[in-house]
C-alpha positions as CSV (number, residue, x, y, z in Angstrom):
1,L,0.0,0.0,0.0
2,D,1.1,3.5,-0.7
3,P,1.5,6.2,2.1
4,Q,-1.9,7.7,1.4
5,C,-3.7,4.4,2.0
6,L,-1.4,3.6,5.0
7,A,-2.4,6.9,6.5
8,I,-6.1,6.2,6.1
9,D,-5.7,2.7,7.6
10,S,-3.9,4.2,10.6
11,I,-6.8,6.7,11.1
12,A,-9.3,3.8,10.9
13,R,-7.4,1.9,13.6
14,R,-7.3,5.0,15.8
15,A,-11.0,5.4,15.5
16,I,-11.4,1.9,17.0
17,T,-8.8,2.3,19.8
18,A,-10.2,5.7,20.7
19,D,-13.7,4.3,21.3
20,P,-14.0,3.9,25.1
21,N,-15.7,0.6,24.6
22,W,-12.6,-0.9,23.0
23,N,-11.1,-1.1,26.5
24,G,-7.7,-2.1,25.3
25,G,-9.2,-4.9,23.2
26,D,-11.0,-6.5,26.2
27,Y,-14.7,-6.1,25.4
28,Y,-15.8,-9.7,25.0
29,A,-17.6,-10.1,28.4
30,E,-21.3,-10.3,28.2
31,D,-21.7,-7.2,30.2
32,R,-19.4,-5.1,28.1
33,A,-20.4,-2.9,25.1
34,R,-18.6,-3.4,21.9
35,P,-16.6,-0.6,20.2
36,D,-19.2,-0.3,17.5
37,Q,-18.8,3.5,16.9
38,G,-15.0,3.1,16.3
39,L,-15.4,0.1,14.1
40,G,-18.2,1.8,12.2
41,L,-16.0,4.9,11.5
42,A,-13.2,2.6,10.3
43,R,-15.6,0.9,7.9
44,Q,-16.8,4.2,6.6
45,L,-13.2,5.2,5.8
46,G,-12.7,1.9,4.1
47,H,-15.7,2.5,1.8
48,V,-14.3,5.9,0.8
49,M,-11.1,4.1,-0.2
50,Y,-13.1,1.6,-2.3
51,L,-14.8,4.3,-4.4
52,S,-13.5,6.9,-6.9
53,K,-14.3,10.5,-7.1
54,A,-16.2,9.9,-10.3
55,S,-18.2,7.0,-8.9
56,M,-19.1,9.0,-5.8
57,A,-20.3,11.9,-7.9
58,D,-22.4,9.6,-10.1
59,K,-23.8,7.6,-7.2
60,F,-24.5,10.4,-4.7
61,G,-23.8,13.9,-6.0
62,R,-24.9,16.4,-3.3
63,R,-28.4,14.9,-3.0
64,S,-30.1,15.0,0.4
65,A,-31.5,11.9,2.0
66,V,-34.4,11.4,4.4
67,R,-33.2,12.0,7.9
68,G,-34.1,9.4,10.5
69,G,-34.2,9.8,14.3
70,S,-30.6,11.1,14.2
71,A,-28.2,12.1,11.5
72,G,-26.2,8.9,11.8
73,G,-29.0,6.5,12.4
74,D,-28.7,4.4,15.6
75,L,-24.9,4.2,15.6
76,F,-23.8,7.9,15.5
77,P,-25.6,10.7,17.4
78,A,-26.4,13.9,15.5
79,D,-24.5,17.0,16.3
80,P,-26.6,20.1,17.3
81,G,-26.2,21.7,13.9
82,A,-27.5,18.7,12.0
83,A,-31.1,20.0,12.2
84,F,-30.1,23.1,10.2
85,F,-28.3,21.4,7.3
86,P,-29.1,18.6,4.8
87,Y,-28.4,15.0,5.6
88,R,-26.6,14.0,2.5
89,D,-27.2,10.8,0.5
90,V,-23.5,10.0,0.8
91,E,-23.8,10.2,4.6
92,S,-26.8,7.9,4.6
93,Y,-24.9,5.4,2.5
94,L,-21.8,5.4,4.8
95,D,-24.0,5.2,7.9
96,Y,-25.8,2.2,6.5
97,Q,-22.5,0.5,5.7
98,A,-21.2,1.1,9.2
99,E,-24.3,-0.1,10.9
100,S,-24.5,-3.3,8.9
101,F,-20.8,-4.0,9.3
102,V,-20.6,-3.8,13.1
103,D,-23.2,-6.6,13.3
104,R,-20.9,-9.1,11.5
105,F,-17.3,-8.1,12.2
106,D,-15.0,-7.9,15.2
107,A,-13.0,-4.7,15.9
108,N,-9.8,-6.5,17.0
109,S,-9.9,-8.6,13.9
110,Y,-10.1,-5.4,11.9
111,L,-7.1,-4.0,13.6
112,Y,-5.0,-7.1,12.9
113,L,-6.1,-7.5,9.3
114,T,-5.4,-4.0,8.3
115,R,-2.0,-4.1,10.0
116,A,-1.2,-7.4,8.1
117,M,-2.2,-5.7,4.9
118,D,-0.2,-2.6,5.6
119,D,2.9,-4.5,6.6
120,Y,3.0,-6.8,3.5
121,D,6.1,-6.2,1.4
122,L,6.8,-8.5,-1.5
123,A,10.5,-7.6,-1.6
124,E,11.1,-8.1,2.2
125,G,14.2,-10.2,2.5
126,Y,15.2,-9.6,-1.2
127,E,17.0,-6.9,-3.0
128,S,14.0,-6.1,-5.2
129,D,10.5,-7.3,-6.3
130,A,12.1,-9.0,-9.3
131,A,14.4,-11.0,-7.1
132,A,11.5,-12.0,-4.9
133,L,9.7,-13.3,-8.0
134,G,12.7,-15.2,-9.3
135,A,11.5,-18.6,-8.0
136,F,8.0,-18.2,-9.4
137,E,7.1,-20.8,-12.0
138,G,4.2,-20.2,-14.3
139,E,2.4,-17.2,-15.9
140,A,0.8,-14.2,-14.2
141,L,-2.2,-12.0,-15.0
142,L,-2.5,-8.6,-13.3
143,L,-5.9,-6.9,-13.5
144,S,-6.1,-3.2,-12.6
145,F,-8.7,-0.5,-12.9
146,T,-8.0,3.1,-14.0
147,G,-10.3,4.5,-11.3
148,D,-8.8,2.5,-8.4
149,W,-6.7,4.7,-6.2
150,H,-6.4,1.9,-3.5
151,F,-4.2,-0.3,-5.8
152,T,-3.4,1.8,-8.8
153,T,-2.6,0.8,-12.4
154,E,0.8,2.4,-11.8
155,Q,1.5,0.0,-8.9
156,S,0.3,-3.0,-11.0
157,E,2.5,-1.9,-13.9
158,A,5.5,-1.8,-11.5
159,L,4.7,-5.3,-10.4
160,A,4.4,-6.4,-14.1
161,E,7.8,-4.9,-14.7
162,A,9.2,-7.0,-11.8
163,F,7.7,-10.1,-13.4
164,R,9.3,-9.2,-16.7
165,G,12.6,-8.6,-15.0
166,S,12.4,-12.2,-13.7
167,E,11.5,-13.4,-17.2
168,V,8.1,-14.6,-16.0
169,P,5.3,-14.5,-18.7
170,V,3.0,-11.8,-17.5
171,A,0.1,-9.7,-18.8
172,H,-1.1,-6.5,-17.2
173,H,-4.7,-6.1,-18.3
174,V,-6.0,-2.6,-17.6
175,V,-9.8,-2.1,-17.3
176,D,-10.9,1.5,-18.0
177,S,-13.4,2.0,-15.2
178,D,-14.5,4.9,-12.9
179,H,-15.9,2.5,-10.2
180,G,-12.8,2.6,-8.0
181,H,-11.5,-0.4,-6.1
182,D,-15.0,-2.0,-6.2
183,A,-14.9,-2.1,-10.1
184,F,-14.4,-5.9,-10.1
185,L,-17.7,-6.3,-8.2
186,V,-19.6,-3.7,-10.2
187,E,-18.4,-4.7,-13.6
188,P,-17.8,-8.5,-13.6
189,E,-18.4,-8.6,-17.3
190,R,-15.1,-6.6,-17.7
191,V,-13.2,-9.0,-15.5
192,G,-14.6,-12.4,-16.6
193,P,-13.4,-12.6,-20.2
194,P,-9.6,-11.9,-19.6
195,L,-9.6,-14.1,-16.5
196,R,-11.4,-16.9,-18.3
197,D,-9.0,-16.8,-21.3
198,F,-6.0,-16.6,-19.0
199,L,-7.0,-19.7,-17.1
200,S,-7.5,-21.6,-20.4
201,E,-4.7,-20.1,-22.6
202,G,-2.4,-18.2,-20.3
203,V,-1.1,-14.7,-21.3
204,E,-1.8,-15.4,-24.9
205,G,-5.6,-15.6,-24.2
206,K,-7.7,-13.8,-26.8
207,A,-9.3,-11.4,-24.2
208,V,-6.1,-10.8,-22.4
209,S,-4.3,-7.5,-23.2
210,D,-0.9,-6.3,-21.9
211,T,0.4,-2.8,-21.3
212,A,3.9,-3.9,-22.6
213,A,2.4,-4.4,-26.1
214,E,0.1,-1.4,-25.9
215,D,2.8,1.0,-24.8
216,E,4.5,0.8,-28.2
217,D,1.4,2.4,-29.7
218,V,-0.4,4.5,-27.0
219,G,2.2,5.4,-24.5
220,E,2.3,5.3,-20.7
221,S,-0.4,7.9,-20.2
222,E,-3.1,5.6,-21.5
223,Y,-2.8,3.3,-18.5
224,A,-1.6,5.7,-15.7
225,P,-4.0,6.1,-12.8
226,V,-6.7,8.7,-13.3
227,H,-7.8,8.9,-9.7
228,N,-4.6,8.5,-7.7
229,S,-5.9,10.7,-5.0
230,L,-9.4,11.1,-3.7
231,F,-8.6,14.7,-2.8
232,S,-7.1,15.7,-6.2
233,G,-8.9,18.3,-8.3
């Protein structure tokens, strides 16, 4: 993960540990409340990471939603100023995601899983990514999405170059999509054909494309990330 995503993950973890109900991770007794507010905030940050600016604009815009008993439903209390301002559609979506998530996930598990994700480094113990991939036998398909700023096309291209440096047959197939990190869920019809053909024919599959071949004609700008920051203009 890049520093921006590492930063957001760290804020998400602090939302959990700052919840008084986290209690140092000891909240499992029947008479203890769970750190649902902290976990809910962490999940909301996660969903912002999974979407792109374009997909959020299309999905929510600045539309208002129907306000329930409080601005944040049952999980988050409304601030005093909430009655004077619109409750946005995007807020309603995030509140729903938070409330449904805390019913099925554990806060301590979230802490450990995000730290494991953040700490993963392919090249750890090696001089480079290419050296780490040196023992790999087989072919590789990398799928990336232009609107994904969680794992960008630029990062996938760097990994593809590492495979090429180890002389591993690889294809980096870029899907032009504004649906962010969730594109593989929203547009399975864009993912299925290259994956199907790769499994049956390898990197030479009919529906499989590769940036190495395309770069000769279209240049790097055609597959560089278009939403590498949520906060860019």
